[in-house]
C-alpha positions in Angstrom: 61.0 81.9 -57.3 59.5 80.7 -54.0 60.6 77.5 -52.3 58.6 74.5 -53.1 57.1 72.5 -50.3 54.1 72.2 -48.0 54.9 75.5 -46.3 55.7 76.2 -42.7 54.4 74.5 -39.6 55.4 76.8 -36.9 59.0 77.7 -37.6 59.7 74.4 -39.4 59.8 74.3 -43.2 58.5 71.0 -44.5 60.0 70.1 -47.9 57.8 68.5 -50.6 58.7 64.8 -50.3 57.7 62.0 -52.7 54.6 60.4 -51.3 55.1 56.7 -51.2 52.2 55.2 -49.2 48.6 55.4 -50.5 45.4 55.0 -48.5 44.9 51.2 -48.1 48.6 50.4 -47.8 49.4 47.8 -45.2 52.5 48.9 -43.2 54.4 47.1 -40.5 54.5 48.8 -37.1 58.0 49.7 -35.8 57.2 50.0 -32.1 56.4 47.8 -29.2 52.8 49.0 -28.7 51.3 45.6 -29.6 50.4 46.2 -33.2 52.2 44.3 -35.9 50.6 45.4 -39.2 48.4 48.5 -39.7 46.4 49.7 -42.7 46.4 53.4 -43.6 42.8 54.8 -43.7 43.4 58.6 -44.0 46.2 61.1 -44.0 45.8 64.0 -41.6 46.1 67.4 -43.4 46.1 66.0 -46.9 44.4 68.2 -49.4 44.0 66.7 -52.9 41.8 66.5 -55.9 38.3 65.1 -55.9 38.3 61.2 -56.1 42.1 61.0 -55.7 43.4 58.8 -53.0 45.3 60.5 -50.2 49.0 59.5 -49.9 51.5 59.8 -47.1 55.2 60.3 -46.9 57.8 60.3 -44.1 56.7 62.4 -41.1 53.0 62.5 -42.0 50.4 61.6 -39.4 47.9 59.1 -40.6 44.7 57.4 -39.3 45.3 53.6 -39.2 43.4 50.4 -38.5 45.3 47.6 -36.7 45.1 44.5 -38.8 47.5 42.2 -36.9 48.7 42.4 -33.4 47.6 41.5 -29.8 43.9 40.8 -29.4 43.3 44.1 -27.4 45.0 46.2 -30.2 43.3 44.5 -33.2 40.5 46.3 -35.0 41.2 49.6 -33.3 41.4 52.9 -35.2 44.4 54.9 -34.1 46.9 57.6 -35.2 50.3 56.7 -36.6 53.3 58.5 -38.0 55.2 57.2 -41.0 58.9 56.9 -40.1 60.2 55.0 -43.2 59.2 54.5 -46.8 60.6 52.4 -49.7 60.1 55.1 -52.3 63.1 57.3 -52.7 62.7 60.9 -51.6 65.1 63.9 -52.1 66.3 66.0 -49.2 66.8 69.8 -49.7 70.6 69.3 -49.7 70.3 67.1 -52.8 70.7 63.6 -51.1 68.3 60.8 -52.1 67.1 58.7 -49.2 65.5 55.2 -49.5 64.7 52.7 -46.8 64.5 49.0 -47.4 60.9 48.8 -45.9 57.9 50.9 -44.9 57.2 51.5 -41.3 54.9 53.5 -39.0 54.7 54.2 -35.3 51.5 54.2 -33.3 50.9 57.6 -31.5 48.2 59.6 -29.8 46.5 62.6 -31.5 49.2 64.9 -30.1 52.2 62.8 -31.4 53.1 61.0 -28.2 54.2 57.5 -29.0 52.3 54.6 -27.4 55.3 52.3 -27.3 58.5 52.8 -25.4 61.0 51.9 -28.2 61.2 52.1 -32.0 62.9 49.2 -33.8 65.1 50.2 -36.7 66.1 53.7 -38.0 63.7 56.6 -38.5 64.0 59.4 -41.0 65.4 62.7 -39.9 62.3 64.4 -41.3 60.0 62.5 -39.0 62.3 63.2 -36.0 62.5 66.9 -36.6 58.7 67.2 -37.1 57.8 65.0 -34.1 60.4 65.6 -31.4 58.8 63.0 -29.0 59.6 60.3 -31.6 63.3 61.3 -31.6 63.4 60.6 -27.8 62.5 57.0 -28.1 64.2 56.3 -31.5 67.2 54.0 -31.5 68.7 55.5 -34.7 67.9 58.6 -36.8 69.0 58.6 -40.5 
């Protein structure tokens, strides 16, 4: 029986995680880029059924709209990576992980973070998939 998951991205196997954030979810921003709250508009690379809303999980890149923040950041359409989610997800070793809040980090299209620091922990799945996030993270869980 083959391994379940979203397949390989390069040499990295991405497990099939529980998707906890739908399109339209308002998520706090965990970096110091100037955005405070962002709304998920789209999930990059999501393939789903017709008329089903896309959903994101830890480590997914999303397209977001900045709802609250500094005046120059508001109403911009940017890319962000989900680093924490409230919905529990299971790691391949059998551990269940659940954070106390949802959070995203504003990045560029290549995954380079806009801010210089990330507040709070980030999931190991996001740090492995996006190595530039691991460099500015204060804690990886």
